[in-house]
VOGU-3710 file (C-alpha; in Angstrom, 3 decimals, decimal comma):
1> xxxxxxxxxx> -50,120/83,675/218,632  -47,982/86,686/220,489  -47,267/83,533/223,173  -46,077/81,228/220,511  -43,712/83,728/219,023  -41,830/84,234/222,687  -41,736/80,837/223,405  -39,912/80,319/219,815  -37,569/82,919/220,653  -37,158/81,403/223,902
11> xxxxxxxxxx> -35,882/78,464/223,138  -33,400/79,741/220,244  -31,815/81,577/223,047  -31,641/78,057/225,130  -30,577/76,311/222,187  -27,561/78,530/221,395  -26,472/78,945/224,977  -26,321/74,929/224,609  -24,365/75,257/221,506  -22,254/77,797/223,154
21> xxxxxxxxxx> -22,042/76,017/226,997  -20,377/73,283/225,038  -18,335/74,818/222,250  -20,328/72,603/219,219  -20,112/75,859/217,085  -16,824/76,915/217,920  -15,705/73,554/216,807  -18,211/73,542/213,762  -16,104/77,180/212,697  -12,824/75,937/213,463
31> xxxxxxxxxx> -13,357/72,833/210,623  -15,614/74,887/208,175  -13,305/78,037/208,200  -9,997/76,508/207,213  -11,513/73,735/204,545  -13,246/77,052/203,157  -9,978/79,059/203,073  -8,063/75,491/201,898  -10,940/75,086/198,977  -10,746/79,431/198,061
41> xxxxxxxxxx> -6,707/78,849/197,979  -6,900/75,871/195,678  -9,040/77,718/193,321  -6,893/80,977/193,193  -4,488/79,109/192,620  -5,888/76,972/189,455  -7,478/80,033/188,217  -3,992/82,024/187,936  -2,852/79,250/185,409  -2,435/81,260/181,989
51> xxxxxxxxxx> -4,676/79,340/179,616  -3,101/77,813/176,459  -3,332/79,509/173,159  -6,216/78,791/171,178  -5,442/75,533/168,885  -7,334/76,172/165,691  -6,411/75,296/162,086  -5,811/79,093/161,286  -2,623/78,767/162,863  -0,917/75,782/161,465
61> xxxxxxxxxx> 2,046/76,794/158,983  0,566/74,128/156,746  -2,690/75,362/156,633  -4,680/76,577/153,571  -5,059/79,864/153,291  -8,943/80,522/153,156  -10,952/83,130/152,858  -8,966/86,625/153,057  -9,835/88,413/157,042  -11,368/84,918/158,097
71> xxxxxxxxxx> -7,921/83,940/160,068  -7,875/87,325/161,681  -11,314/87,896/162,918  -11,513/83,903/163,976  -8,263/84,637/166,170  -9,684/87,711/167,708  -13,215/85,492/168,573  -11,173/82,960/169,520  -8,711/84,986/172,229  -12,027/86,767/173,562
81> xxxxxxxxxx> -13,688/83,421/174,060  -10,800/82,051/175,805  -10,605/85,226/177,714  -14,184/84,164/179,338  -13,870/81,015/178,780  -10,956/79,995/180,714  -10,840/78,366/184,243  -12,392/80,645/186,899  -14,234/82,711/183,697  -13,228/86,172/183,578
91> xxxxxxxxxx> -12,320/87,747/186,765  -11,754/91,328/186,498  -15,135/91,845/187,681  -15,726/89,322/190,023  -17,066/90,726/193,767  -16,271/87,207/195,951  -13,071/85,008/196,598  -10,930/84,542/195,644  -11,592/86,410/192,565  -11,736/89,607/194,390
101> xxxxxxxxxx> -8,581/89,051/195,953  -6,576/87,856/192,877  -4,794/90,786/190,511  -2,366/88,727/188,611  -4,699/87,605/186,680  -7,165/90,622/186,195  -4,031/91,935/185,235  -3,134/89,837/182,275  -6,744/89,713/181,431  -6,241/93,686/181,142
111> xxxxxxxxxx> -3,686/92,646/178,684  -5,554/90,672/176,309  -8,541/92,941/176,560  -6,537/95,879/175,482  -4,963/94,145/172,300  -8,590/92,843/171,632  -9,922/96,613/171,661  -7,372/97,796/169,572  -7,663/95,338/166,945  -11,098/95,355/167,020
121> xxxxxxxxxx> -10,478/99,133/166,155  -8,450/98,353/163,270  -10,695/95,877/161,181  -13,692/98,647/161,599  -12,105/101,993/160,965  -9,338/99,910/158,401  -9,425/96,423/157,072  -12,742/96,561/156,141  -12,606/99,580/154,716  -11,046/100,675/151,031
131> xxxxxxxxxx> -10,964/104,105/151,273  -10,795/106,601/154,179  -14,524/107,843/152,730  -16,155/103,709/152,881  -18,928/103,051/154,937  -17,944/101,266/157,637  -19,287/97,278/157,951  -22,319/97,053/160,313  -21,658/94,331/162,538  -18,230/95,587/163,172
141> xxxxxxxxxx> -19,364/98,793/163,828  -21,996/97,411/167,217  -18,898/94,725/167,619  -15,835/97,448/168,585  -17,857/99,313/171,487  -18,844/95,989/173,379  -15,230/95,570/173,712  -14,543/98,649/175,344  -17,318/98,350/177,397  -16,215/98,690/181,408
151> xxxxxxxxxx> -14,019/95,344/182,273  -15,599/95,599/186,112  -18,812/96,107/185,555  -20,643/92,572/187,581  -24,488/93,424/186,798  -26,471/95,369/184,735  -24,801/94,747/182,119  -21,806/92,698/183,447  -18,669/93,135/181,217  -19,123/89,180/179,684
161> xxxxxxxxxx> -22,452/89,411/178,304  -20,946/92,596/176,592  -18,371/91,140/175,311  -20,405/87,665/174,288  -22,262/90,251/172,315  -19,475/91,676/170,591  -18,394/88,296/169,990  -21,902/87,162/168,361  -21,181/90,281/165,758  -17,754/89,043/164,907
171> xxxxxxxxxx> -18,947/85,389/163,963  -21,359/87,342/161,239  -19,027/89,225/159,711  -17,243/86,428/159,338  -20,085/84,487/158,510  -20,273/87,185/155,683  -17,025/87,199/154,662  -17,176/84,140/152,823  -21,021/85,047/151,458  -20,621/85,448/147,557
181> xxxxxxxxxx> -24,569/87,009/147,824  -23,466/89,425/150,478  -19,945/91,745/148,933  -20,124/94,459/151,635  -18,506/92,247/154,073  -14,830/92,873/153,203  -11,087/92,701/154,396  -8,610/94,255/152,894  -5,232/92,833/153,474  -3,439/95,672/152,457
191> xxxxxxxxxx> 0,697/96,627/153,367  -1,295/100,366/154,767  -3,999/98,498/157,254  -1,288/96,462/157,727  0,402/99,452/159,029  -1,771/100,910/160,953  -2,256/98,181/162,913  1,151/97,990/163,697  1,509/101,177/164,280  -0,653/100,879/167,815
201> xxxxxxxxxx> 0,972/97,411/168,897  3,898/99,566/168,445  3,242/102,431/170,834  1,320/100,195/173,557  4,260/97,957/173,421  6,437/100,925/174,320  4,684/101,891/176,771  5,199/98,573/178,501  8,630/98,430/177,841  9,211/101,730/179,946
211> xxxxxxxxxx> 6,840/100,585/182,666  8,392/97,219/182,934  12,286/99,270/183,049  10,967/101,558/185,543  10,769/98,889/188,021  14,500/99,823/188,722  13,968/103,496/189,692  16,904/105,812/187,861  16,662/109,477/186,929  16,022/109,963/183,031
221> xxxxxxxxxx> 16,422/113,000/180,506  13,380/114,737/179,459  13,314/113,892/175,399  9,436/114,739/174,816  10,691/118,099/172,540  13,624/116,240/171,294  14,432/116,873/167,169  12,188/119,662/166,993  13,436/123,264/167,635  9,882/125,196/167,859
231> xxxxxxxxxx> 8,031/122,279/169,555  6,058/123,428/172,518  4,064/121,429/175,482  1,438/122,241/177,755  3,125/123,188/180,816  6,815/123,298/181,733  8,619/120,112/182,799  11,702/119,308/184,440  14,780/118,797/182,049  15,519/115,041/184,265
241> xxxxxxxxxx> 12,825/113,457/186,059  12,815/110,060/188,448  10,169/107,362/187,017  9,793/104,622/189,180  6,828/102,490/189,021  5,335/101,499/192,784  6,426/98,218/194,347  2,925/97,423/194,703  2,287/97,368/190,804  5,901/95,907/189,714
251> xxxxxxxxxx> 3,570/92,423/189,483  0,613/93,811/187,433  2,838/95,760/184,565  4,714/91,883/184,501  1,063/89,952/184,066  -0,010/92,980/181,944  2,699/92,565/179,654  2,772/88,886/179,387  -1,246/89,137/178,624  -0,379/91,743/175,742
261> xxxxxxxxxx> 2,142/89,328/174,456  0,057/86,154/174,685  -2,642/87,920/172,340  -0,148/89,467/169,967  1,113/86,443/169,271  -2,165/84,692/168,780  -3,020/87,636/165,975  0,381/88,261/164,509  -0,167/84,120/163,161  -3,051/84,659/162,255
271> xxxxxxxxxx> -1,712/87,885/160,223  0,709/85,981/158,907  -1,887/83,614/157,016  -4,304/86,659/155,944  -1,785/89,442/154,534  0,909/86,579/153,434  0,548/88,059/149,458  1,804/91,472/151,293  4,752/90,151/153,332  6,168/88,055/150,400
281> xxxxxxxxxx> 5,533/91,238/148,272  7,979/93,249/150,945  10,201/89,844/151,802  8,758/90,699/155,130  7,572/87,286/156,239  10,611/86,278/158,291  10,393/90,106/159,857  7,406/88,924/161,111  7,977/85,482/162,527  11,078/87,537/164,231
291> xxxxxxxxxx> 8,214/89,472/166,224  6,468/86,202/167,107  9,776/84,477/168,362  10,816/87,246/170,835  6,634/87,661/172,217  6,988/83,761/172,744  10,005/84,365/175,016  7,633/86,440/177,227  5,348/82,985/177,976  8,047/80,821/179,555
301> xxxxxxxxxx> 6,903/79,648/182,756  8,498/81,743/186,172  9,493/78,983/188,519  9,447/82,161/191,335  6,278/82,526/193,352  6,351/86,479/192,998  7,768/88,660/190,662  11,269/89,795/191,749  12,080/93,106/191,688  16,117/92,971/192,333
311> xxxxxxxxxx> 18,170/95,825/190,789  20,057/95,381/187,610  22,976/93,631/188,702  21,830/92,743/192,299  21,856/89,357/193,998  18,205/88,874/193,665  16,248/88,645/189,879  14,721/91,615/188,072  11,627/89,812/186,163  10,342/92,448/184,868
321> xxxxxxxxxx> 13,783/93,525/183,509  13,813/90,511/181,965  10,080/90,830/180,631  11,366/94,280/178,732  14,154/92,587/177,187  11,750/90,715/175,147  9,182/93,343/174,607  11,703/96,109/173,758  12,985/93,636/170,916  9,512/92,889/169,583
331> xxxxxxxxxx> 8,663/96,813/169,731  12,007/97,252/167,839  11,233/94,824/165,009  8,083/96,260/164,685  9,696/99,302/163,731  11,631/97,565/161,261  8,283/95,820/159,761  6,841/99,171/159,089  9,499/100,503/157,423  10,149/97,806/155,189
341> xxxx> 5,678/97,349/154,451  6,499/101,760/153,653  8,447/100,637/150,922  6,920/100,597/147,183
//
C-alpha cells in the first residue's frame, strides 16, 4: 500500500514537471486569469446600475384609493424586495468578487436601508397606533427589528434572510389591514403621524446635505448652542471648525444620498395616496409633489466614470455639491410641509 502511494506521488511530480517544463500551465493560466477578471469586471459594471422604481399600481396618479395604509405598506415591501432582488442581489455583505471590491453600490444600498428602517419604525410607533399608550401591532413589532439587523452579515444568519423575514411580517400586516375580521390592524393617516415621520426624513437629509457640502473643506462657525443663552454641551468646542469629507469617502456619501432619495421618492408617492385627505385639507399636496420633484433630480444619469470633487467654482465639476443642492432644497421643502401640517 505504501509503495503504491509513493508511486502515485512520484507520477504526480513527473506530471507537474512536464507541465511546467513545456509551459502548459503558464499558458492555461494566461488564458483563464484574464478571462476570469474580464467576467468579474463585466458583472461588477452590470451590478452597479441603479434599479428602476418599483412599477406598482399604487404609485399611479389615477389609481383608486384602496384601504388606508396599503400604499405605504406596499411601498415599503416593494422597495425592500427590490433592494434584495436587483441584479447582483444584496451586495453589502458579499465576500467574493466582484461584490467584495464594490463600494458605490453598497453605499447606495445603505441609503435605501436607512429609509426602510426609519419608515418601519414610524409604522410601528405611530402609523399603526391611535395613541401613545395604544398597543403596537404584533407583525410590525416583529418586522422592525429585522430591518435593523447588520447589513454586512453573510452567514448565520445572513442579512438577506433577516430582511426577508421582515418582509414576510409586513405582508401579514398588509393582509390584515383589509380584513374586516381583524380590526386590530390599523393605519392612522393623521397629520401628526405624517409630521413624525417627516421629522426623521428632514434630519437624515440635513445630515447628508452637510456631508455632501463638506466635499469642499471650508471653515465653519460653531452654531451648536445658538439661540439659547442657557444651553450647555458636554465638552468645550472651538468657535470655528474645519469640516471636510475625506477624499476616499466622497463617492460613498454621494451614492448613499442617491439611495436615500431613490427610496424616499417611492415612499412619498405612496404617502400621497394614503394621506390624500390630510394633504388636501392642509392644501399641502403641491408641497409634497415639489419634494418629490426635487428628489427626482438626484436620479439623473451621471456621465462621468467617477464622482468628481472639483472646487466650487473650479475647472472640474463637483458632483457632491450638485447633489447637495437637490437634497437641501428637498430638505427645506419638507420643513415647510411640516409647518403646513402643524397648522389648524
